[in-house]
Each structure stands twice: as structure tokens, then as C-alpha cells.
N, C-alpha and C positions, 0 to 999 in steps of 0.2 A: 856524140850523147850530148844531149843541152841537160844544164847544172840542174836546168829545172826537175830534171825526171828522178833527183835525187838528193835523199835526204842526209841533211850532215849528221845525224846520229848516229848513220850508218858506215861514215870513214871514222869517227871515233873509236866507233867498238874497233873495227877491221885493224886503225893504229894500235888498239890495247892489246888484239888479241895476237898481232906482230912480235908484241917484247911479250904477251903473261905465258900463249902460247895453250895453254889449256882454258873452256868454255867457264870453267866455275873461279879464277882467278877475278878474270873476266866485268861476270856477272858481278863479283863480291867489292871491286874496286872502283865497280859506275855504278852501286845501288842498283842494278836490276837481277833477276829473276834469270837463272839458267834458258829457261825455255827465249825471255826476252831476247836475252843473247843469242840462239840457236836462231833465233826466224830473224833478228837483223844481217843476220849471216847469210841463211837462207833469202832474202828480201836482194840481199849488196850481189849473192853469184849471180840470180835472176836480172840484175842490170845489169850488168861487165860480163858474161859470157861464159867465164874461169868458175871452177872447184874454188879457188883464192886459197883455200885450206885442206888438206888432207888427213884425216886419222890415223896415227900410227900409233906403237904404244910408251911414247918420249913425247904424246901429245900434239898438236896440231899445226903443223909441221906445212910452212907458204908455198904455192906451187910458184915457179919462175914469175908468170905475171907478175904476181903478188907482191912478191924479193924488186918486180920492178918498179910495181908503184907505192913502194915505202918511201922512198927518199921524197919522191913530191909531197903524197897526200900527207907526211911528217914535216915537211917546211910546210907547206897551204898552211895547217890547222897553225903551228905555228903565231904563221902571219897573223892566222885572223886572230887569234889569241890577241898577240900583242897591238894589235888593233884595236879590239874592246877594249885591252884594259887602258889602257894611254889617258883616258881619263882618268882612273881608279887611285890615282893619288898623285899629287903635287909638292916634292920638294923646292921651298921654297931658298934655299940655300945653293942646289944647282941650279934651275931652272935656268930656259933660255928664255923662257916664254917673251913672246912683244903682246901689251894689253896696250890696246885703243881706248881713250879716255876723248870724252865728247863735253868741254864743260866752256864759258864764254870765257872770254878776254879781265874780265872781273872774278873768275874762277881760277884763275893759271895763275894773276897773280896772288892770291889765297893760297891755293891745294899746292901749289907743285911743288916750290923752296920746302916746302913739311915731308912730300910724297919722295922727290928724288932721294932726300938726304935714310927718310925709313928705308927706302930703300936693298939703298946703298948700303946698311946695316944688315938690312936681316935679306935680301933675293942681290946680290949685287949682280950677278948676270941678268935679272930681269930690264924690259928694256919697256920704257912709255912711249908714247903717239898722240897726237893729239887733232882732237878736230875741233869746229869750229859748231852751238848746237844750235845756226842761225842754218844748217845744209837744209836745205825740203830735203834729202833723201834719207836724215835720223833716223825717219822711225823704222825706212825697209832696209838701214845700217847693221840698224838692233837686231834686227828680228833673222836676218843672214849672218849676226854673229861674226858680219863687221867692224863692232863697234862694244867692245863689250864692260863700258859703266860709259852713266851721261854722269853730274853730276849739277848743280844749280836747284833754283827757282823756273821750273820745269811743263808751266803749266798741259804745254801738248804732246807731254809724254804724264800724262794724270790718267790716262784710260787704255788701258791693255796692260800694261808693265808693273812691275814688281818695285816697291819704292820703301826707302827707309831716312826719315828725315832723322838728319844728325843737326842744325841745331835752328835754333830761331835770334831774329838778331833785327831788333831797332833802324831807322835808319838816322845819321847824322847829319849836320852842317858841316860843309871841311873846305879849311879855306889856309890865307897863308898866316905864322906866327905873327906880321905886324899887318894884320887884319884892321879894321878898327870892331872889330865886332869881335877880335880873339881872345877883348879883355873879358866877354859875357860869362857868366858860369853855362848862362843858357842862349839858345835864341827864342825868343819870342815869336807870335802869328804878325806882329807889326814889322819890327826890325827886316824877320824876311820877306816880308814883300819889298818892303824899299831899298834890301840892297838888287847888287846885280850878278846875276846867275849864271851860272853854264847847265846846260839841261843834256842831258846822256841819253840816246833812243839806244838800246841796248836788244836789236833782231833777236828775234829765239829766246827769250827770259821773258819773268815774268816784272820783270823791276822796271813792265812800264806801270804797278801799281800803282806809286805815287804818286805818276801824271790824273791819274783817274782818282784820287783819294784826296788833293788840292783842290782839282775842280767841286766835288760837291761838300766840300770845304767853302769857296768861294774865294780860295786863296791864291788871283794872277799873280806870279812871278815877272821879272822882269827881267828876261832872255833873254843875254848881250850873246849867247856864243851855242849855237847846239852842236854836239858830236855825237858817232857812232855808237861809240865804244868810250871806253871806263880811263883804255893804256896812257891817253891823251894828259892826265887831269893832273899829276903833277906838276907837271911840269906849267900849266893855263896857270895854276892857281897859285905857283911860288912867283910866278912876277906879274901877278895883278890883284885886285881886288874883287876879284868876281870868288863866290863859294858857290861849290856843287852837296847838292843830294845822294851821298851814298850809305850804303849796308855798312855797317859800323868797322864787318873784322876787314871792311875792304881800306876801309879809315886807316883800325892799327897799322894795315900793312904798307901805308903810304906814308905819313906821317913820321916821320924819323928821315926815312934821304930827300924827302924836300920840303925839308923846316919848315911844315901845315902842322893846325892844327885842328881836333871835330871837338864840334860842341854840340850836344841836347836841342832840342827841337821840342817845346812847347808844345805847337802844333800835335794833333793825334792823329800820327800818319800810323796804316799798316804796321806789322813784320811778318816779313819774306820768311817763309820755314825753307830751307838748306835742303838738300835731298842729295841722294842713291838713286840709280834707277837704270833698270836693268831689265834683258827680254827674258823668258819664262827657258827658253833653250838656254841659257847660262846658270840659270840657274844653280843648278846640283853639279855644277863643275866644278872639283876641285880648286881649282886654281883661279876662277873666279868667289869662291867661299872667299878664300884665303886674302884676296885683295880686297876684297867687300868688309870679311873681316878687318886690314889694315886702316882700311881709311876711317869704319867706325871709332877703330881705336884713336887715331889721332885725330879726327875731329866732331866726332860723335856727343855729347852729351854727358855726362856720367849712367844714368840706364841705356842707353845708345851701346857705349862701349863694350 
């Protein structure tokens, strides 16, 4: 027999009749009418070529073939029930799920220390895996469920994905504590033009909006060094008189460890909106909902959390 020939509901009736042995009880347990249960049994008899149950004064007695089927059918239904309910709940304290997050190096610097500590407290067996947002396959990986969540300023994911803005941040000038401009309360446009800069080209993110804004303002930087990531800035700035234009929350993470200071700019640069983004495939997944709530709680503005 081919599986497409059989209605799963017939096996549910069969399994229940093995337990109850009376059509009336099966009908009550499954919320069906007695004729509907009798009709299901009739259809199953025709498909399997066996009476399956015989009427006796004590109820419906299973035939030898029905008894032979009893174990495998019960096991199959239990397996299917478990498979369908696998996402019905998520227990953070005992889950061993691994979540894959996409973020840039600046995102790793900002998000991961807090996330790792939060997971240690609330979900000690849950693990994280990080992948770069610059991967060309990111959209497909999120659509397939291989990547759970993306964090950052990611214009390439604006269309077709759910997103929740976590916070809004400005760009600041980052430099060593002994830099000549470190004594200033803020950096003016003239001082900014005259300084020597490190330019960060963060592929796969929207932080390039700084370059576009400077071009619109007619501000030309004296760029002495261009790097593809933020990760080296602490070492570079700590040992030179270069400055870098960076998101303020990244600056908060690296000023103390590297002896740096951050100063606001008088230039009218746009703020960046940092969000968490996910695909519809995982929108209703309880574990994923828990993770998104955790991120919103620890990184979102009060109205987001």
C-alpha cells in the first residue's frame, strides 16, 4: 500500500479503538459522531483488507492483524506527535539549542559580551555560533533557517525580512587619550578636516552612510589608513595620532581597554538604526521568540524591550 492512499485520521481512530473498544467512547474522545467513527473504520477495513475489529458483547475485539498493527501504529503516531510538537515549547533553562547569529566585527564587540553573560544566567546549555554579515549567502541562509538572526545596520535585509529596531546611535570621533584633540569638548568641522583619519570600510553593513554624508557636506578627510574591519582600531588608535569615525556604542566598548576617548562631532552626520532581523520561517518559533525577546531586553530602548 502507498501512504498517499491512507488518511492519517483513520489511524488515529484505529489507535483509539484499540484502547476504548467501543465506538461511542472513541467518538466522544475524538469529538466525532458515532457514524463518523463507523465510517472511518469501514474505510480502513477496505484499505487494509481486514475486518480489524469484530463486534462482541464485551465491545470491539481486534483481529490478529489489528493486534499486529497496534504496536507500529502507536509508535508511528507518537513519533509524528513529537515531531509536530518539537517547536511547541522552549525551556531556556534546559535547552541545548545552538543559535546562529550574523553580525559584523563591531557587532561582535558590542553584542557578544552581554549575550554570552545573559545566556550563562538564563540558558546555560544554549550555545551561539557567529557568521559574518558580509557573506553573499546570508539572505538564503536566513531563508533556509541556517542563520537565525542578524544584528546591525543591514540595508541588504530591509526587504522581505522581519525587523525590530533596537536603538539609534550617533557617530563620534575616537582617538587616544593623549591626542591633541582629546582636550576638546567636541570636534568641529575644521578640526575634523585637519586631522589624520583611519577609514573603516565595513562590507555588508550600512556604516558606509558616513562616507556618503561627508561627501554631501563637502568634507574631505585626510585618510592615512583604510581598514576593512573595526577590530584593529583599538590598537591602531592607541599607538598613533589618527582618529576614526565610529558608532558611539562601539566607542563605549573600546575606550577603557585601549586608553581611548570619544568626542562628539559638530558635523551633521546621520544616526544609524541598529536592528535585529529574521526570516518569516522562524517568526513563530518559540525558541526564536525567546531569543529575540532576550536581545530586545538587553539592547533595546525601553519601548523596544
